[in-house]
N, C-alpha and C positions, 0 to 999 in steps of 0.2 A: 362637446367635441372630443375631449380627452377620453371620455368613456367609449366613444365610437371607435377610436383608434386602438384602445385597449382590447375591445371585442374582436377587432380584426386581427390583432396579434395573437389572441387566444385561438381564433379560428385557424390561422396559419400554422400555429404550433400543433394543433390537433391534426390537420391535414398531414403534416410532416410525420407525426407519430404513426398515424394510420397507414401511410404508404410505405414507410420504412419497415413496418412489420410484415409487409407482403413479400413473398418470395419472388413473385413476378409482377412488380408494380405496373408495368406496361400493359399487361393483360387486364389487370384490375381497372386501370384508367380507361382502357378501350371499352370495357363493359359499362362503366358508369356513364361515359360519354355517349354511348349508343342508346342507352335508356333515356338519357336527357334529350337526345335528338328526336327520338320517337315522341316524347312528351311535348316538346316545343313545336314539332310538326309531325303530325301523324299522317301516314300515307293515305291518299284518297283512293282506297281500294275499289270503290264503286265505279270509278272511271278508268280502271285498269283492265276491265274485262268486257269491253264492248267490241263485238266482232266488226261493226261497221265504222270503227274509229279510223278516220282518214290517215292519222299519224301512224297507226300500227299497219294499216294496209300498205302505206308507202314503204315503210322499213321492210315489211315482209317481201315486197317486190324487189327491193334492193338486195335482200338476203338471197333471193333466187338467182339474181344476176347482178353481182356487185359491180361489174365493169361495164354494164350497158349504159349508153347515153340516156339521160333523162328525156322522157317524152314531153316536149314542150307544148304539145297539144293538150295532153292530159294534165300536165303541171306547167302552166304558163310561166315565162321568165320572171314575172313580177311576184311570183309566190315564193314562200319560204322553201319549198321542196326543190325548186330549181337551183338553189344555191348549195344544195347538199350533194352535188355531183361527185366530189372527191372526198367526202367524209365516209370512208369505206371501212374503217377499222372494224366497227361492230357488224356491218353487213358481211364482211369476209369471215370474221369469227363465227357468226351465225351460220354461214354457208358451209364452213368446214365442219363445225361440230353439230349441225342440225338444230340450232336454236331458232325460235321464233322471236318476233319483236316483243311479245308479251313476256316470254321467258327472260329476255334480256333486261326488261324493266324490273322484274322481280329479282334477278340476280344482282343488280347494282346495290340492293339493299344489303347483300351479304358482304360486299366490299366496304361498307361504311365502318365496321369495327377496325378493319385493317388500315383504313385512312386515319383513324384516331390513333392506332398503335404506332404507325410510322411518324405521325406528327409529334407524338410524345417522345419517340426515340430521337428525333431531330433535335427537339429542344434540350434533351438530356445530353446529346453530343456537343452542344454548344456550351452548356453549363450544367454540371451534374447537380441540379437542385430539383428535387421531385415536386416541391411546392409550386414554384413558378411554372414548371413544365406542365403540371396537372392543371393549374388555373388557366393557362393559355390554351391547352388542349380542350378544356371544358368550354372555354369561350367559343371555339370552333363549332361546338355542337348547337350553337344558338344563331349562327349566321348562315347565309345562303349556300356557302360552299359545301356544307355538310347536308343541308336540306335538299339539295339538288339530287342526292342519292335516293331520296324518298319521294320525289315528285313524280307524277304520273305522266308527264309529257316525254315523248321519245326524242328529246334533244341530245341526250347522252353526254352533256357537258361533264357530268360527274366522272365519267370514264376518263376524260382528259384530265380532270383535276386529280384523279387517282394516279394516272401516269406521271404527272408532275410531282406528286408527293413521293413516288418511287424514285424519280430522278433526283430529288432533293436528299433522299435517304441513303441511296446506294453509291458505291464506288466501283462496282463490277463493270468492266468494259462492255460485256455482252448486254447486260441489263440497260446500261446507259444508252447504247446505240439502238437496241430494240425498242425501248420505251419512248425514246425520242421520236422514232418513226411512227409508233402506234399513237402517240400524243398528237402529232401534227396531222395525221390522217383521220383522227377522230373529229377534229375541227381546226380550221385555219387559225383560229385565235390561239390555239396551243402553240403554234410557231411563234407568234408574238410574245408569248409568255416565256420563251426560251431565253430571252434577254435577261430577265431576272434570275432564271435558273443558272445561267452562265456566270452571273455576278456572284451568286451564292457558291458556285463551285470554286471560283477564285478565292473567296474568302475562307472557305473551309480548308483549302490547300495552303493557307497562309502565304499566298502570293499577292504581290502588288497587282492592282487591277490593270490589265492590259500591258503588263511588262512581261516580255518573252524570256527575260534572262532567268536561267536556271530552271526552266520548266522541262520536266522529264516526261517520257512517254507513259509514266504512271499517273500523270495528272488527269483527273476525270474530265476536265474541261475539254481536252482534245477529243475524248470519245463523244462528248456531247456535240462538238462540232462536226465530227464524222457522221453522227446520226442526222444532223440538220442537212448536210450535204447529200446523204443517202436519200432523205426524204425529197429534196429538191430534184435529184436525179430521177427517182421513181415517179414523181409527179409530172415532170417533163415527158418522161416516157409514156405514161398513161395518157397525157394530153395529146401527144402527136401520133402515137401508134395504136392505142387501144380504144380509149373513149372518144378522143377527138372533138372535145368541145370545151369552151371556156365558161367560167361561172358568170352568169349575168349580174353585173354590179353597177348600179346607177341609182339616182334618186327615185326612179320609178320602181325599183326593187327594194326601196326602203334602206338604202345604203348610200351614205354621202353626207355632205354638209347641210343639204336641205332637210334631211331626216333629223340631223342634230338641232337645226333651227326649229323644226316642227315640235321637237320634244324638249325644247329648252327649259320650259317651266318645271319639268320633272328632274332635271339634272341634279339639283341640290339633294333631292330625296335619293337618287341613285347613288351619289357619292356617299351619303350617310349610310345607306343600306349595305353597300358593298363590304365595308370593313367594320361598320358599327364601332364597338369599343376598341377595336384594334387600331383605330385612328390615334389613339392615345400614345402607345409606344412608337408608332410610325412618326408622328409629329415631334415627339420628344427626341427621337433619334435625328431628325432633320435639324433641330435646334442645336443638338450636341455637336453634329458634324460641322455646322457653320461656325459655332463658337470655337471649335478646335481648328478652324481654318482649313478643313479638308475639303476644299472646294471642288477639286477634280472628281473625287469619289462621290460627292453630293451631286454633281452634275450627271455623272454616269448613271447612278441609281435613279435620279429624277428623270433622266431621259428615257430609260427602259420602262419606268413606271408610266410616264406620259404617253408613250406609244400605245400601250394597252388601253390606257384611259381614253385617249382621243378616238381610237378605233372602236372601242366599246360604246362610246357616246354617239357614234355616227351610224348606228344601226338601230333597227326597230326594237329588239329585245335587249335593252341596255344592261340590266342588272346581271344576267348570266354572262354577258360579254365582259363587263368590267371586273367581274369576280376573278378573272384570270390573273389579276394582280396579287392574289393571295400569298405568293412566295415573299413578298415584301415583309410580312410578318416575321419570318424567320431571319431575314436580313436585319430587321430592326432589333430583334432580340439579340442577335450577335453583337451589335454595337453597344447595346445597353449594358450587356454583361461586361464589356471591356471598359466602359466609362463610369459605371455606377456601382455602389455597394450592394451587397446581396439583399439587405432589408429594402433598399430602394427599388430594385428590380422586382422583388415580391409584391411590394405595394402597387407598382405599375401594373403588374399582372393581375392583381386582385381587382383594381379599378377597371381595367379593360374588360374582364370577365363580367363584372357588375353592369357596366354599360351595355354589353352584349345581351345581358339578361333583361335590362330595362327597355331597350329599344326593340320594338317588334319588327319582324322581317316581312317585307312585301315583295311579291314578284312583279317586276315593272317591265311592261312591254306596251301594247296598245292600250292597256288599262291597268289599274293598280289593284292587284288581288292580294289579300292577306293570306299568308301561308299559315293556316289556322292550326293551333295546338290540338291535342287529343280531346280536351274537355268539351268544347262545343260539339264535336262529332259524337261523342258519347250521348250527349243530350239529344242530338238529332236521331240517333238510333233508338232511344227510349221513346 
């Protein structure tokens, strides 16, 4: 066991030397993690080029008329498509710039290195330690949040994840308001994730959670709230004056407690797959907060986390829904750096990455599909 820890220390020191030699370590990390993501899940390009794919046909129709009411005859209320009435960020962008659904699918792969770059920047903003920041960013390359950028389904959650990582990384008022609106109009689950984004904003501003004393107009939290209110206002306007329809939500549309009960046997796997190795820093943070008797902060964070969790488990496609909790990783890292020594934080980061490497990722909806790495697909091509 002592030899094992010695090897880990040697590896950590090598990583530190390697990254400190780089003029732009963030770019280096983004490149490494992008390559790793393609290795651990290589895109299924065979299924990205079918002209008769109903998913692409639907999105292309939305791109042509982003604000049209969904045709419930062609797309009945119980189908996935009927629930996408107000997920208009990508259709509007496609309409304005002339993109097709297929082009949007390929473009999301270009955003993946940027996702890693901003994730690394966020970790570095919390604690200027390239080792832990690299290990945790590398861990992201092995879980669903990054693999969603490479998947061939036109769900576009990756665009919401990208908006969220921008919100976590930026303090610019215009960016905060704009990307909040884009995030929420990409998917309603993005609105639920704003709870964790707001908590992160309070933490990085060094403010007490939900204490209004001393908050200036420079505080990014205020602009996030402005973005949320803008989204709600636009959503109501579209609902009452433009589109004029509600999203069909019931157990018949695979949304609700009955859906959760039907999928109950898969919930443990969903919980494991959502964060994989990241559960280690999250659970350690929970224990530390309780031991420090920070009960109010614990309840607030747990509440924001639970809202996404319960909503995600109440729908048909659970994994991509629950994955909206990923900002909890940055919140956990923030507290770990406050409470633990540097070598302890690095060890946690290493074992979190190792667990993400060991645990395979599955896409969990009506069936459980392995998001296969590149090697089986190479064999298939041969």
